[in-house]
Residue frames as a rotation matrix with the C-alpha (Angstrom) as fourth column:
UNK 1
0.118 -0.068 0.991 6.83
0.161 0.986 0.049 -1.63
-0.980 0.154 0.127 17.37
UNK 2
-0.322 -0.368 -0.872 8.44
-0.726 -0.495 0.477 -1.61
-0.608 0.787 -0.108 13.95
UNK 3
0.668 0.623 0.407 6.83
-0.127 0.634 -0.762 -3.22
-0.733 0.458 0.503 10.91
UNK 4
-0.589 -0.790 0.168 8.55
0.052 0.171 0.984 -4.71
-0.806 0.589 -0.060 7.88
UNK 5
0.076 0.551 -0.831 7.54
-0.852 -0.397 -0.341 -4.35
-0.518 0.734 0.439 4.24
UNK 6
-0.541 -0.210 0.815 6.56
0.217 0.901 0.376 -7.27
-0.813 0.380 -0.442 2.02
UNK 7
-0.454 0.375 -0.808 5.14
-0.832 -0.503 0.234 -7.48
-0.319 0.779 0.540 -1.48
UNK 8
0.313 0.594 0.742 2.49
-0.024 0.785 -0.618 -9.73
-0.950 0.175 0.260 -2.99
UNK 9
-0.364 -0.413 0.835 2.96
0.771 0.369 0.519 -10.90
-0.522 0.833 0.184 -6.53
UNK 10
0.390 0.651 0.651 0.50
0.884 -0.463 -0.066 -8.31
0.259 0.601 -0.756 -7.69
UNK 11
0.899 -0.115 -0.421 2.06
0.118 -0.865 0.488 -5.55
-0.421 -0.488 -0.765 -5.60
UNK 12
-0.092 -0.994 0.066 5.54
0.262 0.040 0.964 -6.35
-0.961 0.106 0.257 -6.95
UNK 13
-0.244 0.079 0.966 4.21
0.963 0.139 0.232 -6.31
-0.116 0.987 -0.110 -10.51
UNK 14
0.741 0.631 0.230 2.43
0.654 -0.756 -0.033 -2.99
0.153 0.174 -0.973 -9.99
UNK 15
0.657 -0.563 -0.501 5.45
0.031 -0.644 0.764 -1.34
-0.753 -0.518 -0.406 -8.39
UNK 16
-0.293 -0.855 0.429 7.72
0.490 0.251 0.835 -2.49
-0.821 0.455 0.345 -11.21
UNK 17
-0.028 0.383 0.923 5.42
0.994 -0.088 0.066 -0.92
0.106 0.919 -0.379 -13.84
UNK 18
0.846 0.383 -0.371 5.49
0.447 -0.889 0.100 2.54
-0.291 -0.250 -0.923 -12.24
UNK 19
0.636 -0.651 0.415 7.94
-0.054 -0.573 -0.818 5.28
0.770 0.498 -0.399 -13.25
UNK 20
-0.092 -0.777 -0.622 11.18
0.685 0.404 -0.606 5.11
0.723 -0.482 0.495 -11.32
UNK 21
-0.768 -0.208 0.606 10.62
-0.177 -0.840 -0.512 8.48
0.616 -0.501 0.608 -9.55
UNK 22
0.216 0.933 0.288 7.20
-0.750 -0.031 0.660 7.32
0.625 -0.359 0.693 -8.35
UNK 23
0.574 -0.044 -0.818 8.60
0.269 0.953 0.138 4.01
0.773 -0.299 0.559 -7.13
UNK 24
-0.570 -0.818 -0.081 11.26
0.461 -0.236 -0.856 5.87
0.681 -0.525 0.511 -5.11
UNK 25
-0.546 0.425 0.722 8.61
-0.657 -0.752 -0.055 8.14
0.520 -0.505 0.690 -3.55
UNK 26
0.530 0.804 -0.271 6.49
-0.481 0.548 0.685 5.13
0.699 -0.233 0.676 -2.67
UNK 27
0.254 -0.526 -0.812 9.33
0.596 0.746 -0.297 3.25
0.762 -0.409 0.503 -1.01
UNK 28
-0.811 -0.512 0.285 10.31
0.117 -0.618 -0.777 6.38
0.574 -0.597 0.561 1.02
UNK 29
-0.183 0.816 0.548 6.69
-0.798 -0.448 0.402 6.82
0.574 -0.364 0.734 2.09
UNK 30
0.660 0.402 -0.635 6.49
-0.072 0.875 0.479 3.19
0.748 -0.270 0.607 3.21
UNK 31
-0.202 -0.813 -0.545 9.73
0.637 0.314 -0.704 3.45
0.744 -0.490 0.455 5.12
UNK 32
-0.716 -0.041 0.697 8.41
-0.326 -0.863 -0.385 6.51
0.617 -0.503 0.605 7.00
UNK 33
0.190 0.908 0.372 5.34
-0.854 -0.034 0.520 4.67
0.485 -0.417 0.769 8.28
UNK 34
-0.095 -0.251 -0.963 7.08
-0.021 0.968 -0.250 1.56
0.995 -0.004 -0.097 9.56
UNK 35
-0.937 -0.348 0.038 7.21
-0.021 -0.052 -0.998 2.69
0.350 -0.936 0.042 13.17
UNK 36
-0.625 0.777 -0.077 3.53
0.111 -0.010 -0.994 3.44
-0.772 -0.630 -0.080 13.45
UNK 37
-0.933 0.147 0.328 1.51
0.341 0.072 0.937 2.69
0.114 0.986 -0.117 10.33
UNK 38
-0.130 0.978 -0.166 -1.88
0.989 0.118 -0.084 3.41
-0.063 -0.175 -0.983 11.91
UNK 39
-0.087 0.076 -0.993 -1.19
0.269 -0.958 -0.097 7.13
-0.959 -0.276 0.062 11.98
UNK 40
-0.582 -0.352 -0.733 -0.67
-0.480 -0.579 0.659 7.24
-0.656 0.736 0.168 8.20
UNK 41
-0.975 0.223 -0.025 -2.90
0.119 0.610 0.783 4.60
0.190 0.760 -0.621 6.61
UNK 42
-0.402 0.913 0.072 -6.63
-0.882 -0.365 -0.297 4.61
-0.245 -0.183 0.952 5.96
UNK 43
-0.551 0.280 0.786 -8.88
0.132 0.959 -0.249 1.55
-0.824 -0.033 -0.566 5.94
UNK 44
-0.953 0.245 -0.176 -10.45
-0.211 -0.125 0.970 0.84
0.216 0.961 0.171 2.58
UNK 45
-0.219 0.951 0.220 -14.23
-0.869 -0.088 -0.486 0.89
-0.443 -0.298 0.846 2.37
UNK 46
0.281 0.428 -0.859 -16.08
-0.766 0.639 0.068 -2.31
0.578 0.639 0.507 1.61
UNK 47
0.762 0.070 0.644 -15.81
-0.472 0.741 0.478 -5.91
-0.443 -0.668 0.597 2.77
UNK 48
0.318 -0.738 -0.595 -12.26
-0.656 0.281 -0.700 -7.00
0.684 0.613 -0.395 2.01
UNK 49
0.881 -0.132 0.455 -10.88
-0.293 0.603 0.742 -10.15
-0.372 -0.787 0.492 3.54
UNK 50
-0.145 -0.201 -0.969 -8.30
0.974 -0.199 -0.105 -9.58
-0.171 -0.959 0.225 4.87
UNK 51
0.760 0.453 -0.466 -8.96
0.428 -0.888 -0.165 -5.81
-0.489 -0.074 -0.869 5.49
UNK 52
0.025 -0.740 0.672 -7.11
0.955 -0.180 -0.234 -3.56
0.294 0.648 0.703 3.09
UNK 53
0.414 -0.042 -0.909 -5.61
0.445 -0.862 0.243 -0.16
-0.794 -0.505 -0.338 3.77
UNK 54
0.571 -0.263 0.777 -4.33
0.730 -0.269 -0.628 2.59
0.374 0.927 0.038 1.53
UNK 55
0.079 -0.562 -0.824 -1.69
0.550 -0.665 0.506 5.21
-0.832 -0.493 0.256 1.68
UNK 56
0.951 0.266 0.158 -1.57
0.286 -0.562 -0.777 8.28
-0.118 0.783 -0.610 -0.58
UNK 57
-0.114 -0.983 -0.144 1.61
0.571 -0.183 0.800 9.16
-0.813 0.009 0.582 -2.37
UNK 58
-0.863 -0.062 -0.502 0.84
-0.303 -0.732 0.610 12.21
-0.405 0.678 0.613 -4.50
UNK 59
-0.008 0.864 -0.503 -1.71
-0.999 -0.033 -0.040 11.08
-0.051 0.502 0.863 -7.15
UNK 60
-0.331 -0.178 -0.927 -0.74
-0.336 0.940 -0.060 7.40
0.882 0.292 -0.370 -6.56
UNK 61
0.432 0.482 0.762 -2.21
-0.900 0.178 0.398 5.00
0.056 -0.858 0.511 -4.08
UNK 62
-0.661 -0.612 -0.434 -0.61
-0.482 0.790 -0.380 1.98
0.575 -0.042 -0.817 -2.44
UNK 63
0.519 0.854 -0.012 -2.96
-0.640 0.398 0.657 -0.78
0.567 -0.334 0.753 -1.27
UNK 64
-0.574 -0.809 0.126 -1.71
-0.636 0.344 -0.690 -2.56
0.515 -0.476 -0.712 1.83
UNK 65
0.581 0.597 -0.552 -2.62
-0.003 0.680 0.733 -5.57
0.814 -0.425 0.397 3.91
UNK 66
-0.065 -0.564 0.823 -1.59
-0.874 -0.366 -0.320 -5.26
0.482 -0.740 -0.469 7.54
UNK 67
0.361 0.058 -0.931 -0.42
0.199 0.970 0.138 -8.48
0.911 -0.235 0.339 9.27
UNK 68
0.500 -0.099 0.861 -0.35
-0.745 -0.556 0.368 -7.75
0.442 -0.825 -0.352 12.95
UNK 69
0.991 -0.060 0.121 0.79
-0.015 0.840 0.543 -11.27
-0.134 -0.539 0.831 13.86
UNK 70
0.344 -0.930 0.127 4.22
0.903 0.365 0.228 -10.80
-0.258 0.037 0.965 12.30
UNK 71
0.322 -0.159 -0.933 4.28
0.168 -0.961 0.221 -6.99
-0.932 -0.228 -0.282 12.00
UNK 72
-0.677 -0.497 0.543 4.28
0.576 0.101 0.811 -6.90
-0.458 0.862 0.218 8.20
UNK 73
0.124 0.640 -0.759 2.87
-0.412 -0.662 -0.626 -4.33
-0.903 0.390 0.181 5.79
UNK 74
-0.353 -0.164 0.921 2.13
0.632 0.684 0.364 -6.30
-0.690 0.711 -0.137 2.59
UNK 75
-0.496 0.181 -0.850 1.96
-0.608 -0.770 0.191 -4.17
-0.620 0.612 0.492 -0.55
UNK 76
-0.201 0.537 0.820 -0.93
0.430 0.800 -0.418 -5.71
-0.880 0.268 -0.392 -2.49
UNK 77
0.289 0.275 0.917 -1.21
0.956 -0.129 -0.263 -3.14
0.046 0.953 -0.300 -5.24
UNK 78
-0.230 -0.373 -0.899 -0.09
0.329 -0.899 0.289 0.29
-0.916 -0.229 0.329 -6.43
UNK 79
-0.396 0.039 0.918 -1.11
0.914 -0.076 0.398 2.66
0.085 0.996 -0.005 -9.16
UNK 80
-0.922 0.137 0.362 -2.53
-0.070 -0.979 0.193 6.00
0.381 0.153 0.912 -10.23
UNK 81
-0.729 0.681 0.073 -5.70
-0.119 -0.021 -0.993 6.86
-0.674 -0.732 0.096 -8.35
UNK 82
-0.154 0.706 -0.692 -7.63
-0.953 -0.292 -0.085 6.95
-0.262 0.646 0.717 -11.65
UNK 83
0.019 0.132 -0.991 -7.07
-0.638 0.765 0.089 3.21
0.770 0.631 0.099 -12.11
UNK 84
-0.872 -0.472 -0.130 -6.21
-0.221 0.617 -0.755 1.57
0.437 -0.630 -0.642 -8.83
UNK 85
-0.616 0.689 0.381 -9.77
-0.566 -0.051 -0.823 1.94
-0.548 -0.723 0.422 -7.41
UNK 86
0.167 0.690 -0.704 -11.19
-0.968 0.249 0.015 0.16
0.186 0.679 0.710 -10.35
UNK 87
-0.268 -0.361 -0.893 -9.38
-0.206 0.927 -0.313 -2.99
0.941 0.100 -0.323 -9.23
UNK 88
-0.827 -0.227 -0.514 -9.84
0.410 0.382 -0.828 -2.64
0.384 -0.896 -0.223 -5.43
UNK 89
0.224 0.954 -0.197 -13.03
0.902 -0.127 0.412 -0.61
0.369 -0.270 -0.889 -5.10
UNK 90
0.369 -0.038 0.929 -13.45
-0.061 -0.998 -0.016 2.95
0.927 -0.051 -0.370 -3.88
UNK 91
-0.390 -0.675 -0.627 -11.20
0.652 0.278 -0.705 3.61
0.651 -0.683 0.332 -0.94
């Protein structure tokens, strides 16, 4: 079952602020996981509603919300690991 990628307002803003080479690596990593995201993503710790997941791309992390009803991976945030967890909590 193939998933599609969507972006929240915050996720779109975060991606646009990253260096171009990092953005390309993130998009490629997201495209690789569309067929079976559960193999590649990890659930974030804590009580997030809806549950949040993360994917590692080098020293950067992408925060995802998985919508199983319409098979969408929603990018909710992205950034360097030194700053992203300050916004979303330790993953």
